[in-house]
Wavefront OBJ file of the C-alpha trace (Angstrom):
o trace
v -215.959 -74.875 -54.725
v -213.856 -72.996 -57.279
v -213.726 -69.881 -55.117
v -212.625 -71.903 -52.057
v -209.850 -73.559 -54.061
v -208.692 -70.190 -55.381
v -208.594 -68.675 -51.882
v -206.698 -71.713 -50.551
v -204.058 -71.330 -53.273
v -203.716 -67.637 -52.473
v -203.292 -68.442 -48.784
v -200.569 -70.993 -49.516
v -198.817 -68.475 -51.745
v -199.009 -65.796 -49.064
v -197.682 -68.083 -46.312
v -194.794 -69.198 -48.504
v -193.778 -65.538 -48.957
v -194.113 -64.288 -45.403
v -190.357 -63.840 -45.177
v -190.620 -60.925 -47.645
v -192.480 -57.610 -47.553
v -196.280 -57.815 -47.617
v -198.810 -55.011 -48.030
v -202.458 -55.150 -46.944
v -205.111 -52.919 -48.502
v -208.693 -51.949 -47.808
v -211.011 -49.631 -49.684
v -214.274 -48.983 -51.438
v -215.324 -49.218 -55.059
v -217.966 -49.121 -57.765
v -218.632 -51.691 -60.478
v -220.442 -51.207 -63.785
v -221.343 -53.861 -66.315
v -221.176 -52.867 -69.976
v -224.740 -52.278 -71.183
v -226.199 -52.676 -67.665
v -228.277 -49.679 -66.484
v -227.270 -49.847 -62.814
v -224.007 -49.266 -60.944
v -222.969 -51.486 -58.026
v -221.332 -50.145 -54.857
v -219.178 -52.102 -52.447
v -215.813 -52.573 -50.786
v -212.602 -54.471 -51.453
v -209.522 -55.699 -49.620
v -206.428 -57.648 -50.486
v -202.658 -58.000 -50.342
v -199.649 -57.194 -52.493
v -196.238 -58.878 -52.669
v -193.293 -57.141 -54.342
v -191.038 -59.145 -56.660
v -188.701 -56.151 -56.783
v -189.001 -52.367 -56.385
v -191.062 -51.970 -59.573
v -193.025 -55.229 -59.969
v -195.569 -56.779 -57.585
v -198.127 -59.552 -57.432
v -201.524 -58.528 -56.033
v -204.767 -60.243 -55.097
v -207.981 -58.830 -53.727
v -211.560 -59.684 -52.910
v -214.402 -57.326 -53.816
v -218.040 -57.416 -52.747
v -220.676 -55.213 -54.406
v -224.099 -55.007 -52.807
v -227.266 -56.316 -54.531
v -229.250 -54.092 -56.862
v -232.827 -54.700 -57.909
v -233.947 -55.049 -61.497
v -235.872 -52.081 -62.815
v -238.987 -54.051 -63.804
v -241.389 -55.793 -61.423
v -242.250 -59.338 -62.476
v -245.259 -61.521 -61.643
v -245.380 -65.205 -60.683
v -248.427 -67.478 -60.355
v -248.645 -69.502 -57.152
v -250.909 -72.476 -56.408
v -252.580 -73.447 -53.128
v -250.994 -76.363 -51.259
v -254.423 -77.467 -49.965
v -257.047 -78.141 -52.643
v -259.735 -76.596 -50.403
v -257.954 -73.227 -50.190
v -259.751 -70.373 -51.895
v -258.734 -68.755 -54.097
v -256.726 -71.636 -55.508
v -254.400 -69.492 -57.650
v -252.813 -66.127 -56.930
v -250.498 -63.740 -58.750
v -247.523 -62.440 -56.755
v -245.180 -59.616 -57.722
v -241.424 -59.871 -57.238
v -238.183 -58.093 -57.998
v -235.015 -59.918 -58.968
v -231.758 -58.708 -57.394
v -228.139 -59.421 -58.338
v -224.840 -58.791 -56.580
v -221.173 -59.191 -57.561
v -218.336 -60.898 -55.709
v -214.965 -60.633 -57.442
v -211.699 -62.424 -56.675
v -208.890 -60.994 -58.772
v -205.135 -61.221 -59.034
v -202.324 -60.252 -61.343
v -199.035 -58.453 -61.787
v -198.489 -54.706 -61.405
v -195.673 -52.703 -62.978
v -194.823 -49.390 -61.294
v -193.525 -46.343 -63.187
v -192.047 -43.306 -61.493
v -191.048 -43.954 -57.911
v -190.845 -47.402 -56.398
v -193.762 -49.529 -55.224
v -193.326 -48.202 -51.666
v -191.985 -44.709 -52.297
v -193.677 -41.458 -53.304
v -195.931 -41.034 -56.339
v -196.210 -43.744 -58.996
v -198.504 -44.929 -61.731
v -199.038 -48.645 -62.220
v -200.708 -51.105 -64.538
v -200.751 -54.679 -65.741
v -202.933 -57.661 -66.604
v -205.231 -59.552 -64.267
v -207.459 -62.581 -63.995
v -210.754 -62.664 -62.134
v -213.298 -65.070 -60.725
v -216.736 -63.415 -60.723
v -219.643 -64.779 -58.682
v -223.111 -63.291 -59.118
v -225.811 -64.195 -56.623
v -229.297 -63.744 -58.064
v -232.440 -63.780 -55.930
v -236.155 -63.314 -56.604
v -237.613 -61.181 -53.797
v -241.335 -61.933 -53.591
v -243.876 -59.676 -51.937
v -245.610 -61.130 -48.891
v -249.083 -60.466 -50.281
v -250.532 -61.172 -53.714
v -250.803 -58.356 -56.220
v -254.216 -57.290 -54.844
v -252.771 -56.916 -51.334
v -255.471 -59.169 -49.817
v -253.846 -62.579 -49.391
v -250.647 -63.507 -47.583
v -249.482 -66.452 -49.638
v -246.168 -67.817 -48.320
v -247.550 -70.431 -45.903
v -250.478 -71.617 -47.989
v -249.258 -71.414 -51.589
v -246.272 -72.658 -53.566
v -244.415 -71.579 -56.664
v -244.606 -73.634 -59.873
v -242.672 -76.900 -59.800
v -238.904 -76.620 -60.392
v -238.968 -72.860 -59.790
v -235.980 -71.728 -57.721
v -235.862 -68.319 -56.077
v -232.031 -68.202 -55.904
v -229.209 -68.901 -58.330
v -225.583 -68.108 -59.133
v -223.536 -67.182 -62.175
v -219.840 -68.081 -62.088
v -217.489 -66.505 -64.625
v -213.769 -66.577 -65.378
v -212.435 -63.304 -66.804
v -209.223 -61.704 -68.012
v -208.491 -58.004 -68.140
v -206.285 -54.992 -67.574
v -205.904 -52.669 -64.612
v -204.097 -49.425 -63.919
v -203.948 -46.709 -61.325
v -202.016 -44.166 -59.313
v -200.708 -44.198 -55.752
v -198.881 -41.999 -53.288
v -196.879 -43.380 -50.381
v -196.486 -41.323 -47.207
v -193.269 -42.296 -45.378
v -194.003 -44.561 -42.372
v -197.769 -43.934 -42.743
v -199.016 -45.912 -45.712
v -200.244 -45.510 -49.261
v -203.409 -44.120 -50.803
v -204.386 -45.408 -54.231
v -207.012 -45.275 -56.972
v -207.276 -47.737 -59.842
v -209.506 -48.859 -62.687
v -210.004 -52.462 -63.822
v -211.636 -53.711 -66.997
v -212.353 -57.447 -67.371
v -214.091 -59.646 -69.920
v -215.555 -63.059 -69.054
v -214.203 -65.835 -71.253
v -216.492 -68.338 -69.544
v -219.732 -67.919 -67.623
v -222.288 -70.442 -66.402
v -225.620 -69.956 -64.632
v -226.693 -72.525 -62.043
v -230.381 -72.333 -62.994
v -232.947 -70.342 -64.975
v -233.381 -67.787 -62.197
v -229.730 -66.811 -62.523
v -229.812 -66.959 -66.321
v -232.701 -64.464 -66.398
v -230.720 -61.721 -64.636
v -230.550 -58.483 -66.615
v -227.846 -57.084 -64.309
v -225.171 -59.565 -65.343
v -222.650 -58.473 -67.976
v -219.669 -60.397 -69.385
v -217.668 -57.154 -69.560
v -217.289 -55.194 -66.314
v -215.403 -52.135 -65.140
v -214.554 -51.337 -61.525
v -213.078 -48.234 -59.944
v -211.509 -48.550 -56.500
v -209.936 -46.202 -53.978
v -208.319 -47.226 -50.736
v -205.474 -47.340 -48.259
v -202.497 -49.723 -48.310
v -200.260 -50.504 -45.350
v -196.807 -51.995 -45.912
v -195.707 -54.682 -43.438
v -192.048 -55.648 -43.112
l 1 2 3 4 5 6 7 8 9 10 11 12 13 14 15 16 17 18 19 20 21 22 23 24 25 26 27 28 29 30 31 32 33 34 35 36 37 38 39 40 41 42 43 44 45 46 47 48 49 50 51 52 53 54 55 56 57 58 59 60 61 62 63 64 65 66 67 68 69 70 71 72 73 74 75 76 77 78 79 80 81 82 83 84 85 86 87 88 89 90 91 92 93 94 95 96 97 98 99 100 101 102 103 104 105 106 107 108 109 110 111 112 113 114 115 116 117 118 119 120 121 122 123 124 125 126 127 128 129 130 131 132 133 134 135 136 137 138 139 140 141 142 143 144 145 146 147 148 149 150 151 152 153 154 155 156 157 158 159 160 161 162 163 164 165 166 167 168 169 170 171 172 173 174 175 176 177 178 179 180 181 182 183 184 185 186 187 188 189 190 191 192 193 194 195 196 197 198 199 200 201 202 203 204 205 206 207 208 209 210 211 212 213 214 215 216 217 218 219 220 221 222 223 224 225 226
């Protein structure tokens, strides 16, 4: 709900500024949580609106693919039918987590203008972070003998999916080079810290791949539209 509202506000803002210059960007990136052993890989895209030659407002959406936890866990499942034998089984699973980021902020360009030559840029940003957490169960029990999904169930109130939603503030900076009439290549680094984070259930809360402080590095191509 929060992410839909945020995207709607961005859309209204973009439509209200269509009379001015707009830039669209697309690229790839990596994300690393502070203290988290794994790096996430994904892609990002967004838009940028100049307030003047040296100051812009930007917004972008990033998606970083799920990574599995390093440790295999075990869950006990119980037969749906009392006559099923064996009545209890142990099933191994791996928990996976991904990152979706929606960020925006103001950029200040030093050197050449926003749409001219080489520049460095930086500024503050805000971010909505959505982590999707999922327990991926094996089809057979830990012995490999019994296929359990149709005949057994997980303990009551156990959910195999969950989400963590966080609101973060941070800083970002980068470099870019604009080729006349062709577009702009860029690379930037963002660091954000979650001021608020809430897990939807215990499955999400148990994720070891979530971190309140994250860093992302992105490279991409920006096209200016007039």
